[in-house]
C-alpha positions in Angstrom: -54.0 -16.9 -99.0 -55.0 -18.3 -95.2 -55.8 -15.7 -92.3 -55.7 -17.1 -88.7 -56.8 -15.1 -86.0 -54.2 -15.4 -83.0 -55.5 -14.3 -79.8 -52.4 -12.1 -78.3 -52.9 -13.8 -75.0 -51.1 -16.8 -77.2 -49.2 -14.8 -79.4 -45.8 -16.9 -78.4 -42.4 -17.2 -80.5 -43.7 -20.4 -82.3 -46.6 -18.1 -83.6 -44.5 -15.7 -84.6 -42.2 -18.0 -86.6 -44.9 -19.9 -88.5 -47.3 -16.4 -89.8 -46.0 -15.4 -93.2 -47.8 -12.2 -92.1 -48.9 -10.6 -88.9 -51.9 -7.6 -89.2 -52.5 -5.8 -86.2 -55.4 -3.7 -86.1 -55.4 -0.7 -84.4 -58.8 1.2 -82.9 -58.4 4.2 -81.1 -59.1 4.0 -77.4 -62.3 6.4 -77.8 -63.7 4.1 -80.1 -63.2 0.7 -78.3 -64.7 2.7 -75.1 -67.6 3.8 -77.2 -68.3 0.2 -78.8 -68.4 -1.4 -75.1 -70.4 1.4 -73.9 -73.5 0.8 -76.4 -72.6 -3.0 -76.2 -72.8 -3.4 -72.9 -75.5 -0.7 -71.8 -77.8 -1.8 -75.1 -77.6 -5.8 -75.2 -76.4 -6.4 -71.6 -78.7 -4.0 -69.5 -75.4 -2.7 -67.6 -75.2 0.5 -66.0 -73.0 3.1 -67.4 -71.2 3.7 -64.3 -70.3 0.0 -64.0 -69.2 -0.2 -67.4 -66.9 2.5 -67.3 -65.5 1.3 -64.1 -64.7 -2.0 -65.6 -63.3 -0.8 -68.5 -60.9 1.6 -66.2 -60.3 -1.0 -63.9 -59.9 -3.9 -65.7 -60.0 -3.5 -69.7 -57.8 -0.7 -70.4 -54.9 -1.9 -68.0 -55.2 -5.5 -69.8 -55.1 -4.1 -73.3 -51.9 -2.1 -72.5 -50.4 -4.9 -70.7 -51.3 -7.6 -73.0 -52.3 -6.4 -76.5 -51.0 -3.4 -77.5 -47.2 -4.9 -77.0 -48.1 -7.4 -79.8 -48.2 -4.5 -82.4 -44.4 -4.5 -82.3 -44.5 -7.8 -83.7 -47.1 -6.7 -87.0 -45.9 -6.7 -90.4 -48.6 -4.2 -90.8 -50.5 -2.0 -88.9 -53.9 -1.3 -90.3 -55.6 2.1 -88.4 -59.2 1.5 -87.7 -61.3 4.7 -88.7 -58.7 6.0 -91.0 -59.4 6.4 -95.1 -56.9 3.7 -96.9 -56.9 3.4 -100.4 -58.4 -0.1 -101.2 -55.7 -1.1 -103.7 -52.9 0.2 -101.1 -54.2 -2.6 -98.6 -54.2 -5.2 -101.4 -50.9 -4.6 -102.9 -49.4 -4.4 -99.0 -50.9 -7.6 -98.5 -50.6 -9.3 -101.9 -47.1 -9.1 -101.5 -46.7 -11.8 -99.3 
């Protein structure tokens, strides 16, 4: 079994045809923002206000426009933060 990461900006018709299975890992918007806040403030030394402004002006709209629509092409959507039986995951993926 091979796994390829295809950036959603490059998720063209060609990729949709050659991939056996498309998996979308979904993360709650609050968790995405919290992770960005922690990373940008702690690791990059940015101010809270600047991180929030960038997120609301650029990151969230870009996610909504480019990333979220690719979810409709997924064969399997994995909800992050939700407990899923490990055997169930493998049976879903192993069937391909």
